[in-house]
DOROLO-508393 format. One line per field, with one value per residue (C-alpha): z, y, x; residue in one letter; residue number from 1. Coordinates in steps of 0.001 Angstrom, whole numbers, padded with zeros to 6 digits. Layout:
<nodes>
Z	c(Z / ...)
Y	c(Y / ...)
X	c(X / ...)
residu	c(A / ...)
num	c(NUM / ...)
</nodes>
This chain:
<nodes>
Z	c(000034 / 000525 / -002937 / -004016 / -002174 / -003535 / -006900 / -005703 / -003526 / -005661 / -008681 / -007244 / -007215 / -010323 / -012928 / -013039 / -013001 / -016006 / -018061 / -017288 / -018958 / -021608 / -022096 / -021742 / -024688 / -026781 / -026526 / -029811 / -029589 / -027354 / -027903 / -026844 / -024129 / -022765 / -023503 / -021398 / -018431 / -018216 / -018579 / -015843 / -013441 / -013956 / -013436 / -010413 / -008508 / -009118 / -007827 / -004563 / -004086 / -004279 / -001813 / 000392 / 000483 / 000883 / 003973 / 005595 / 005015 / 005096 / 008476 / 008363 / 007186 / 004468 / 003790 / 000769 / 000955 / -002298 / -003907 / -001445 / 001054 / 004611 / 005991 / 008097 / 005378 / 002200 / 001306 / 002854 / 001156 / 003899 / 003482 / 006486 / 006303 / 006524 / 003814 / 001812 / 002295 / 001590 / -001654 / -002948 / -002464 / -003542 / -006715 / -007861 / -007026 / -009363 / -012158 / -011933 / -012135 / -015074 / -017302 / -015781 / -017260 / -020482 / -021583 / -020276 / -022373 / -025436 / -025135 / -025153 / -027500 / -024982 / -024226 / -021167 / -020720 / -022425 / -022789 / -023287 / -019876 / -018150 / -018553 / -017375 / -014545 / -013336 / -013316 / -011034 / -009022 / -008492 / -007705 / -005199 / -003394 / -003565 / -002430 / 000720 / 001628 / 001640 / 002769 / 005789 / 006563 / 007026 / 004350 / 001778 / 003190 / 002394 / -001271 / -001910 / -000298 / -002725 / -005899 / -005068 / -004406 / -007754 / -009944 / -007942 / -008806 / -012495 / -012237 / -010251 / -012975 / -015903 / -018288 / -016945 / -015721 / -013717 / -010753 / -011098 / -011009 / -007976 / -006074 / -007195 / -005537 / -002770 / -002577 / -003577 / -000439 / 002125 / 000879 / 000720 / 003981 / 005267 / 003505 / 004913 / 008458 / 007539 / 006730 / 009494 / 011802 / 010085 / 010506 / 014125 / 014138 / 012630 / 015089 / 018064 / 016773 / 014252 / 012139 / 009861 / 009776 / 011608 / 012719 / 014200 / 015479 / 017093 / 019645 / 020132 / 020724 / 023703 / 025087 / 023841 / 026376 / 026847 / 026370 / 022874 / 022059 / 022746 / 020110 / 017687 / 017763 / 017568 / 014678 / 012718 / 013622 / 012213 / 008842 / 008683 / 009497 / 007131 / 004477 / 006051 / 006292 / 010256 / 012180 / 012667 / 009313 / 006739 / 005691 / 002260 / 001378 / 000506 / -001677 / -003546 / -004449 / -006167 / -008852 / -010416 / -013216 / -011731 / -012034 / -010354 / -007501 / -006763 / -006883 / -004398 / -002016 / -001721 / -001552 / -000999 / 002370 / 003597 / 002976 / 005307 / 007710 / 007052 / 008197 / 011600 / 012125 / 011470 / 013917 / 016558 / 016781 / 015780 / 016522 / 019520 / 021122 / 024178 / 023681 / 025609 / 021863 / 021261 / 023709 / 021944 / 018646 / 020758 / 020281 / 017054 / 016205 / 017424 / 016145 / 012551 / 012917 / 013911 / 011827 / 009055 / 009000 / 009996 / 007197 / 004481 / 006002 / 005410 / 001719 / -001364 / -004209 / -003934 / -004881 / -001643 / 000143 / -000667 / 000270 / 003658 / 004266 / 003654 / 006261 / 008796 / 008262 / 008303 / 011932 / 012364 / 011215 / 014108 / 016299 / 016001 / 016011 / 019459 / 021442 / 020682 / 021421 / 019150 / 018743 / 017806 / 015064 / 013693 / 013411 / 011823 / 009379 / 008083 / 007965 / 005656 / 003180 / 003179 / 002704 / 000079 / -002071 / -001476 / -000846 / -004731 / -006118 / -004733 / -006861 / -009890 / -009432 / -008813 / -012344 / -013743 / -012450 / -014014 / -017046 / -017087 / -015839 / -016627 / -012903 / -009065 / -007733 / -005845 / -006715 / -010512 / -010062 / -009832 / -010989 / -011784 / -010582 / -013150 / -015852 / -015613 / -013358 / -013287 / -012573 / -008830 / -008460 / -008537 / -006241 / -003865 / -002841 / -002019 / -000185 / 001991 / 002401 / 003720 / 005886 / 007770 / 007178 / 007771 / 006465 / 004736 / 005124 / 006596 / 009249 / 010279 / 010203 / 012535 / 014649 / 015282 / 015941 / 018627 / 020074 / 020758 / 022508 / 024431 / 025518 / 026227 / 029156 / 029757 / 029785 / 026486 / 024615 / 025695 / 024253 / 021291 / 021117 / 021276 / 018312 / 016007 / 016529 / 016057 / 012773 / 011355 / 011969 / 010081 / 007367 / 006734 / 006577 / 004409 / 001752 / 002133 / 001334 / -001920 / -002894 / -002188 / -004314 / -006972 / -007214 / -006648 / -006512 / -009420 / -010218 / -008896 / -011271 / -014493 / -014840 / -015108 / -014644 / -014810 / -015445 / -017243 / -020581 / -022661 / -020647 / -020831 / -024423 / -025259 / -022337 / -021271 / -022620 / -024388 / -023673 / -020896 / -022267 / -021437 / -020146 / -017344 / -016146 / -016149 / -013330 / -011505 / -010912 / -010583 / -007618 / -006354 / -006746 / -004662 / -002104 / -001815 / -001846 / 001021 / 002902 / 001944 / 002782 / 006136 / 008024 / 006465 / 005962 / 009540 / 010462 / 008325 / 009959 / 013746 / 012682 / 011032 / 014494 / 016143 / 014203 / 015282 / 018644 / 018744 / 016610 / 017067 / 013871 / 011615 / 013552 / 013237 / 009664 / 008782 / 010794 / 010242 / 013910 / 015012 / 017619 / 017544 / 020006 / 020451 / 019094 / 017000)
Y	c(000122 / 002248 / 002253 / 002843 / 006187 / 007209 / 006996 / 008430 / 011345 / 013732 / 012891 / 015655 / 018644 / 017370 / 016574 / 019994 / 021885 / 019466 / 019935 / 024126 / 023677 / 021695 / 024077 / 027131 / 025825 / 025359 / 028693 / 028550 / 024920 / 025387 / 021887 / 020265 / 022437 / 021523 / 017671 / 018055 / 020006 / 017404 / 014091 / 015735 / 016527 / 013068 / 011199 / 013524 / 012538 / 008708 / 009651 / 011198 / 008436 / 005434 / 007298 / 007570 / 004182 / 003980 / 005713 / 004256 / 000458 / 000932 / 002512 / 005664 / 008241 / 007962 / 010370 / 011151 / 012845 / 014786 / 014692 / 012073 / 014616 / 013991 / 015433 / 018383 / 019511 / 018483 / 019106 / 015873 / 015300 / 013822 / 012244 / 011110 / 010073 / 014056 / 015150 / 012345 / 013413 / 016882 / 015726 / 013667 / 016239 / 019091 / 017257 / 015782 / 019573 / 021073 / 018855 / 019493 / 023178 / 023062 / 020649 / 023234 / 026044 / 024742 / 024532 / 027671 / 029034 / 027193 / 028542 / 032202 / 031819 / 032307 / 035925 / 037513 / 034393 / 033937 / 030271 / 030169 / 031755 / 030412 / 026477 / 026913 / 029102 / 026676 / 023624 / 025799 / 026524 / 022742 / 022054 / 024493 / 023427 / 019559 / 020990 / 022783 / 019516 / 017491 / 019593 / 018300 / 021529 / 025597 / 026991 / 024443 / 024993 / 028885 / 027745 / 026261 / 029004 / 031433 / 029217 / 029112 / 032638 / 033783 / 031967 / 032864 / 036824 / 036027 / 033767 / 036579 / 039554 / 037643 / 039864 / 042797 / 044388 / 047350 / 045756 / 042213 / 044470 / 046573 / 043366 / 041578 / 044674 / 044253 / 040535 / 040733 / 043021 / 041339 / 037940 / 040112 / 041000 / 037337 / 036384 / 038232 / 037438 / 033661 / 034501 / 036375 / 033809 / 031187 / 033087 / 033177 / 029620 / 028656 / 031419 / 029754 / 026015 / 025792 / 023853 / 024152 / 020813 / 020110 / 016720 / 018275 / 021500 / 019006 / 018011 / 021113 / 023570 / 021862 / 023266 / 026708 / 029673 / 029783 / 033589 / 033014 / 029568 / 032263 / 034865 / 032021 / 030676 / 033695 / 034715 / 031609 / 031668 / 035554 / 034290 / 031390 / 033251 / 035893 / 033214 / 030980 / 033941 / 033448 / 036537 / 039635 / 039084 / 037916 / 041449 / 040997 / 037788 / 038911 / 042034 / 039677 / 036530 / 037341 / 039487 / 036721 / 034780 / 031620 / 028828 / 031060 / 031909 / 028132 / 026905 / 029590 / 029779 / 025840 / 025507 / 028540 / 029220 / 025136 / 025071 / 028120 / 025844 / 022861 / 024674 / 025559 / 022252 / 021289 / 024497 / 023335 / 019643 / 019365 / 022656 / 023884 / 020878 / 022950 / 025791 / 028924 / 030612 / 027845 / 029055 / 032072 / 030075 / 029155 / 032899 / 033436 / 030663 / 031821 / 035477 / 033633 / 032192 / 034346 / 037455 / 035667 / 034201 / 038205 / 039552 / 036838 / 037358 / 040666 / 040241 / 040963 / 039597 / 035600 / 035757 / 037984 / 036042 / 032575 / 034471 / 035423 / 031731 / 030407 / 032412 / 032045 / 028198 / 028459 / 029135 / 025632 / 023816 / 025892 / 025171 / 021621 / 022285 / 024603 / 021563 / 019935 / 017163 / 013455 / 014163 / 017936 / 016947 / 013916 / 016499 / 019699 / 017074 / 015831 / 019383 / 020648 / 017656 / 018627 / 022085 / 022222 / 020333 / 021870 / 025534 / 024820 / 023359 / 026417 / 029022 / 026869 / 026692 / 030721 / 030949 / 029052 / 031026 / 034274 / 032899 / 031830 / 035465 / 037909 / 038669 / 037498 / 040168 / 038778 / 041813 / 040828 / 037137 / 035014 / 032184 / 030315 / 026869 / 027187 / 028343 / 025675 / 023146 / 021276 / 024591 / 024624 / 021185 / 021236 / 024532 / 022957 / 019728 / 021485 / 024350 / 022095 / 020262 / 023590 / 024731 / 021195 / 019767 / 015980 / 013814 / 015686 / 015577 / 019079 / 017685 / 014672 / 016873 / 019810 / 016985 / 015449 / 019062 / 019920 / 016761 / 017083 / 020346 / 018805 / 016182 / 018513 / 020034 / 023377 / 026566 / 028150 / 024669 / 025292 / 028390 / 027962 / 024889 / 027367 / 029845 / 026911 / 025827 / 029721 / 029989 / 026884 / 028067 / 031687 / 029823 / 028238 / 031555 / 033093 / 029712 / 029792 / 033706 / 032961 / 029951 / 031859 / 035210 / 033529 / 030295 / 030928 / 034634 / 037227 / 039137 / 042837 / 044458 / 043721 / 042672 / 045932 / 047256 / 045808 / 042126 / 043046 / 044583 / 042730 / 039863 / 039695 / 040187 / 037173 / 034912 / 035032 / 032765 / 030707 / 026992 / 026483 / 024130 / 020735 / 020713 / 023363 / 021202 / 017647 / 018643 / 020680 / 017548 / 015364 / 017804 / 017638 / 013713 / 013541 / 016061 / 013566 / 010455 / 011901 / 011317 / 007936 / 007151 / 009038 / 006186 / 005108 / 008631 / 009210 / 005993 / 008142 / 011203 / 009591 / 007633 / 010941 / 012759 / 009683 / 010436 / 014375 / 013977 / 011247 / 012539 / 009930 / 008290 / 011249 / 012569 / 008876 / 008315 / 011665 / 011667 / 007367 / 007254 / 009752 / 011708 / 015274 / 016589 / 020795 / 022131 / 019546)
X	c(000007 / 003091 / 003878 / 000300 / 000598 / 003999 / 001845 / -001498 / -000327 / 001469 / -001138 / -003834 / -001264 / 001031 / -001676 / -003352 / -000283 / 000722 / -002467 / -002315 / 000739 / -000570 / -003667 / -001343 / 000555 / -002965 / -004281 / -005473 / -007386 / -010197 / -011194 / -008180 / -008120 / -011530 / -010428 / -007569 / -008782 / -011974 / -009653 / -007392 / -009697 / -011341 / -008189 / -007944 / -011362 / -010778 / -006730 / -008353 / -011171 / -008477 / -006632 / -009760 / -010128 / -006400 / -006459 / -009572 / -008948 / -005372 / -002910 / -004917 / -002226 / 000155 / 003400 / 005186 / 008765 / 008651 / 012345 / 012920 / 014508 / 013726 / 010520 / 012412 / 014499 / 012023 / 008114 / 005801 / 002785 / 000358 / -002722 / -005027 / -008866 / -009568 / -007175 / -008818 / -012209 / -011445 / -009632 / -013114 / -015037 / -013145 / -011685 / -016298 / -016916 / -013899 / -014900 / -018537 / -018243 / -015785 / -018264 / -021026 / -018948 / -017549 / -021690 / -022122 / -018826 / -019954 / -023626 / -022463 / -019646 / -017315 / -018105 / -016294 / -014252 / -011176 / -011151 / -007476 / -006960 / -009571 / -008488 / -004783 / -006248 / -008933 / -006453 / -003957 / -006791 / -007468 / -003581 / -003306 / -006436 / -005239 / -001613 / -003158 / -005009 / -001637 / 000564 / 002599 / 004342 / 003311 / 005322 / 004258 / 000766 / 001330 / 002652 / -000790 / -002565 / -000766 / -001007 / -004949 / -005348 / -002969 / -005650 / -008523 / -007555 / -007668 / -011340 / -012453 / -012280 / -012603 / -014763 / -013364 / -016656 / -016413 / -018293 / -016219 / -012357 / -013779 / -014917 / -011451 / -009589 / -011125 / -010673 / -006826 / -006024 / -007712 / -006198 / -002802 / -003087 / -004253 / -001438 / 001026 / -000092 / 000449 / 003623 / 004513 / 003209 / 005285 / 008312 / 007647 / 007146 / 010353 / 012240 / 010440 / 011277 / 013455 / 010950 / 007788 / 007246 / 003587 / 004434 / 007727 / 006129 / 003312 / 006250 / 008315 / 005582 / 005234 / 008538 / 007317 / 006790 / 003323 / 002778 / 004701 / 002729 / -000583 / 000982 / 001838 / -001568 / -003712 / -001526 / -002315 / -006325 / -006240 / -004678 / -006477 / -009833 / -009556 / -009574 / -012264 / -014411 / -015261 / -016644 / -015410 / -013281 / -015895 / -016922 / -015040 / -017231 / -020347 / -019254 / -016412 / -018210 / -021747 / -020144 / -017857 / -019405 / -021576 / -019164 / -016359 / -018297 / -019638 / -016609 / -015228 / -018238 / -017767 / -013765 / -012087 / -012865 / -013251 / -009639 / -009263 / -011546 / -009165 / -006249 / -007863 / -008894 / -005006 / -003950 / -006235 / -005921 / -002044 / -000131 / -002244 / -004796 / -006251 / -004184 / -005902 / -007171 / -009324 / -011859 / -012238 / -013188 / -016815 / -017579 / -016380 / -018485 / -021571 / -020795 / -020347 / -023747 / -025984 / -023976 / -023974 / -027771 / -029167 / -027351 / -028816 / -032579 / -031891 / -030807 / -033099 / -030920 / -030293 / -026048 / -025761 / -028039 / -026192 / -022927 / -024037 / -025882 / -022089 / -020293 / -023422 / -022454 / -018881 / -019938 / -021196 / -017560 / -015329 / -018272 / -017195 / -013643 / -014121 / -015456 / -012059 / -013902 / -014336 / -017781 / -017596 / -014799 / -016377 / -019350 / -017289 / -015693 / -018754 / -020165 / -017316 / -018213 / -022106 / -021786 / -018865 / -021692 / -024340 / -023505 / -021399 / -024791 / -026870 / -024560 / -025000 / -028714 / -028137 / -026288 / -029272 / -031983 / -030005 / -029421 / -033575 / -034748 / -031950 / -031722 / -030906 / -032931 / -035892 / -038167 / -037697 / -038040 / -041021 / -043147 / -040562 / -042088 / -044429 / -042340 / -039127 / -040121 / -036640 / -034857 / -037319 / -036525 / -032599 / -033052 / -035445 / -033376 / -029917 / -032076 / -033912 / -030507 / -028840 / -031763 / -030980 / -034776 / -034637 / -033662 / -030845 / -027298 / -027831 / -030204 / -027811 / -024429 / -026249 / -027557 / -024411 / -022548 / -025698 / -025327 / -021607 / -022049 / -024867 / -022380 / -019598 / -022501 / -020521 / -022710 / -020901 / -021555 / -025393 / -025273 / -023466 / -026186 / -029181 / -027025 / -027078 / -030708 / -031576 / -028938 / -030883 / -034464 / -033299 / -031501 / -035035 / -036619 / -033893 / -034544 / -038321 / -037813 / -036319 / -038635 / -041926 / -040990 / -038612 / -040903 / -044099 / -045067 / -045287 / -042524 / -042667 / -040357 / -039174 / -035202 / -033426 / -029915 / -026821 / -027610 / -030932 / -030776 / -028322 / -028770 / -031932 / -032811 / -030517 / -031133 / -034311 / -036750 / -033854 / -033679 / -030998 / -028197 / -028218 / -024455 / -025234 / -028183 / -026631 / -023635 / -026010 / -028340 / -024835 / -024147 / -028037 / -027740 / -024544 / -026109 / -028652 / -026201 / -024368 / -027558 / -027877 / -024335 / -024421 / -023429 / -020296 / -019641 / -020157 / -017563 / -014876 / -015431 / -015250 / -012235 / -010668 / -011697 / -010093 / -006815 / -006872 / -007197 / -004701 / -002013 / 000237 / -000723 / 000477 / 003494 / 004869 / 004223 / 005539 / 008653 / 009208 / 008752 / 011911 / 010984 / 012672 / 014397 / 013771 / 016848 / 017777)
residu	c(M / T / E / W / A / R / V / L / L / P / L / P / V / V / L / P / L / F / A / A / G / L / T / L / A / L / A / R / R / P / R / A / Q / R / T / I / S / V / T / A / L / S / V / V / V / A / A / S / V / A / V / L / V / L / T / D / R / G / R / G / T / Y / S / V / D / V / G / G / W / P / A / R / L / G / I / P / L / V / A / D / R / L / S / A / L / M / L / V / V / S / S / V / V / T / L / A / V / L / V / Y / S / L / A / Q / G / V / A / D / G / E / E / G / T / P / V / S / I / Y / H / P / T / Y / L / V / L / S / A / G / V / S / N / A / F / L / S / G / D / L / F / N / L / Y / V / G / F / E / I / L / L / A / A / S / Y / I / L / L / T / L / G / G / T / A / A / R / V / R / A / G / T / T / Y / V / V / V / S / L / L / S / S / M / V / F / L / T / A / I / A / L / V / Y / A / A / T / G / T / V / N / M / A / E / L / S / V / R / L / R / D / V / D / P / D / V / Q / L / V / L / H / L / L / L / L / V / G / F / G / I / K / A / A / V / F / P / L / S / A / W / L / P / D / S / Y / P / T / A / P / A / P / V / T / A / V / F / A / G / L / L / T / K / V / G / V / Y / A / I / I / R / T / E / T / L / L / F / P / G / G / Q / A / S / R / L / L / L / W / V / A / L / A / T / M / V / V / G / I / L / G / A / V / A / Q / N / D / V / K / R / L / L / S / F / T / L / V / S / H / I / G / Y / M / V / F / G / V / A / L / G / T / A / G / G / L / S / G / A / V / F / Y / V / A / H / H / I / T / V / Q / T / T / L / F / L / V / T / G / L / I / E / R / C / A / G / S / T / S / L / D / A / L / G / S / L / A / K / R / T / P / L / L / A / V / L / F / F / V / P / A / M / N / L / A / G / I / P / P / F / S / G / F / L / G / K / L / G / L / L / Q / A / G / V / D / V / G / T / W / P / A / Y / V / L / V / A / G / G / V / V / T / S / L / L / T / L / Y / A / I / A / K / V / W / N / R / A / F / W / Q / E / P / Q / T / E / P / S / G / E / V / G / G / L / A / T / A / T / R / V / G / T / R / T / P / L / G / M / V / V / P / T / A / A / L / V / A / V / G / V / G / I / T / V / V / A / G / P / L / F / G / I / S / D / R / A / A / Q / D / L / L / D / R / T / P / Y / T / S / T / V / L / H / D / R / V / P / E / V / G / S)
num	c(1 / 2 / 3 / 4 / 5 / 6 / 7 / 8 / 9 / 10 / 11 / 12 / 13 / 14 / 15 / 16 / 17 / 18 / 19 / 20 / 21 / 22 / 23 / 24 / 25 / 26 / 27 / 28 / 29 / 30 / 31 / 32 / 33 / 34 / 35 / 36 / 37 / 38 / 39 / 40 / 41 / 42 / 43 / 44 / 45 / 46 / 47 / 48 / 49 / 50 / 51 / 52 / 53 / 54 / 55 / 56 / 57 / 58 / 59 / 60 / 61 / 62 / 63 / 64 / 65 / 66 / 67 / 68 / 69 / 70 / 71 / 72 / 73 / 74 / 75 / 76 / 77 / 78 / 79 / 80 / 81 / 82 / 83 / 84 / 85 / 86 / 87 / 88 / 89 / 90 / 91 / 92 / 93 / 94 / 95 / 96 / 97 / 98 / 99 / 100 / 101 / 102 / 103 / 104 / 105 / 106 / 107 / 108 / 109 / 110 / 111 / 112 / 113 / 114 / 115 / 116 / 117 / 118 / 119 / 120 / 121 / 122 / 123 / 124 / 125 / 126 / 127 / 128 / 129 / 130 / 131 / 132 / 133 / 134 / 135 / 136 / 137 / 138 / 139 / 140 / 141 / 142 / 143 / 144 / 145 / 146 / 147 / 148 / 149 / 150 / 151 / 152 / 153 / 154 / 155 / 156 / 157 / 158 / 159 / 160 / 161 / 162 / 163 / 164 / 165 / 166 / 167 / 168 / 169 / 170 / 171 / 172 / 173 / 174 / 175 / 176 / 177 / 178 / 179 / 180 / 181 / 182 / 183 / 184 / 185 / 186 / 187 / 188 / 189 / 190 / 191 / 192 / 193 / 194 / 195 / 196 / 197 / 198 / 199 / 200 / 201 / 202 / 203 / 204 / 205 / 206 / 207 / 208 / 209 / 210 / 211 / 212 / 213 / 214 / 215 / 216 / 217 / 218 / 219 / 220 / 221 / 222 / 223 / 224 / 225 / 226 / 227 / 228 / 229 / 230 / 231 / 232 / 233 / 234 / 235 / 236 / 237 / 238 / 239 / 240 / 241 / 242 / 243 / 244 / 245 / 246 / 247 / 248 / 249 / 250 / 251 / 252 / 253 / 254 / 255 / 256 / 257 / 258 / 259 / 260 / 261 / 262 / 263 / 264 / 265 / 266 / 267 / 268 / 269 / 270 / 271 / 272 / 273 / 274 / 275 / 276 / 277 / 278 / 279 / 280 / 281 / 282 / 283 / 284 / 285 / 286 / 287 / 288 / 289 / 290 / 291 / 292 / 293 / 294 / 295 / 296 / 297 / 298 / 299 / 300 / 301 / 302 / 303 / 304 / 305 / 306 / 307 / 308 / 309 / 310 / 311 / 312 / 313 / 314 / 315 / 316 / 317 / 318 / 319 / 320 / 321 / 322 / 323 / 324 / 325 / 326 / 327 / 328 / 329 / 330 / 331 / 332 / 333 / 334 / 335 / 336 / 337 / 338 / 339 / 340 / 341 / 342 / 343 / 344 / 345 / 346 / 347 / 348 / 349 / 350 / 351 / 352 / 353 / 354 / 355 / 356 / 357 / 358 / 359 / 360 / 361 / 362 / 363 / 364 / 365 / 366 / 367 / 368 / 369 / 370 / 371 / 372 / 373 / 374 / 375 / 376 / 377 / 378 / 379 / 380 / 381 / 382 / 383 / 384 / 385 / 386 / 387 / 388 / 389 / 390 / 391 / 392 / 393 / 394 / 395 / 396 / 397 / 398 / 399 / 400 / 401 / 402 / 403 / 404 / 405 / 406 / 407 / 408 / 409 / 410 / 411 / 412 / 413 / 414 / 415 / 416 / 417 / 418 / 419 / 420 / 421 / 422 / 423 / 424 / 425 / 426 / 427 / 428 / 429 / 430 / 431 / 432 / 433 / 434 / 435 / 436 / 437 / 438 / 439 / 440 / 441 / 442 / 443 / 444 / 445 / 446 / 447 / 448 / 449 / 450 / 451 / 452 / 453 / 454 / 455 / 456 / 457 / 458 / 459 / 460 / 461 / 462 / 463 / 464 / 465 / 466 / 467 / 468 / 469 / 470 / 471 / 472 / 473 / 474 / 475 / 476 / 477 / 478 / 479 / 480 / 481 / 482 / 483 / 484 / 485 / 486 / 487 / 488 / 489 / 490 / 491 / 492 / 493 / 494 / 495 / 496 / 497 / 498 / 499 / 500 / 501 / 502 / 503 / 504 / 505 / 506 / 507 / 508 / 509 / 510 / 511 / 512 / 513 / 514 / 515 / 516 / 517 / 518 / 519 / 520)
</nodes>
């Protein structure tokens, strides 16, 4: 199995980068670009599934030292049950969004989306996400972040409209700020411990002065918190994501913030288990849930409403991490996998709504259930899933998190449980508002403004390309499938949580059972 790991682990990173170079070289052959991109990401999906099977049925954690350098000096790629599950979900989502975007580009004649740029950039984004999930040291994690952020800058501003450039500017400034904080934290961690390898850090940080530990912990949480869009570091997200093309918004909403959540999980379990700053995360989680959903309730545009629900439901994941128990971590891991799929699906459906009606403003939408019943079904299923209606996976994930909070039994945990229930009810209210106004009621106004006009004249009443509907329906099916296989999936998340709390499987695999000495 170790030999298989050496082959499989680098593939999700190396293959998209290689394909990106090919698609860039074939910039004048869009058909070849499409074939290469779809093939590469399909292979990544297969490799990710194989890695998940390998980790869950094998010894749990596998490590590959890139270039043969020892872990302390080189770059280790590490796959355990958590990172393998994240790889599977992220690769499925990126493939589905790619197919959706290709159909949209063909239907629109590639208007506003230079295909020669899009394919290499999208593949680089996929490689960056995979690298972040597999990284075994802080600096390589930083590199993964920068790869996906550099690609996201380009994707966010495709088309060059004033709104996209404005939103892109905000996004770039905030992302650079978080990267500066993260890089500063890495430098200070290295100064304090002499390493950036996360397995070695899990041992060496124990001997660092508690006050220094607190500073390092807070710096990492701030850097990752900006990327994950936790309150009060989330104000940038609702203004940045809605202006991008629908496929770009979908993949951003599904993946980019979850990479930040993944980094927080690693920080809290591997580097600073039971740290002083961990208590702060409980209140951060509560504020993120409540403030995010209140923002969603106040919105009158579907894209902005979903952007605020995205922020709000990040709070559920941080809630599970902050509890620091096996149940909390298991619920958080399950909820991340659920939310990546459902949130991506809803943004793809919103793209179909905009294509059919010429707008995403609730004032301009109406009677969509009568006009496009299939679109109504595609929205209703993931929307109810997001709201946590039984028996969907959203309900099961929230139930697991709330049960973990009750099991802790402290008054802050009970406050978070109450906040989680209120947030879920308000999510249902926000989703019901969209359903009622966009799908049942008559429109209050005609589509107008920046989205209407040309978009309305060219798209309203036209047939939605099958290539956009099929991947959306496929992700709806994946969301339902998570509900069907919730038992086995919770089994994986339970075992992942135990590995995270134990830490021994991770450190012994990466360090090859060599315990590092402080100062060595």
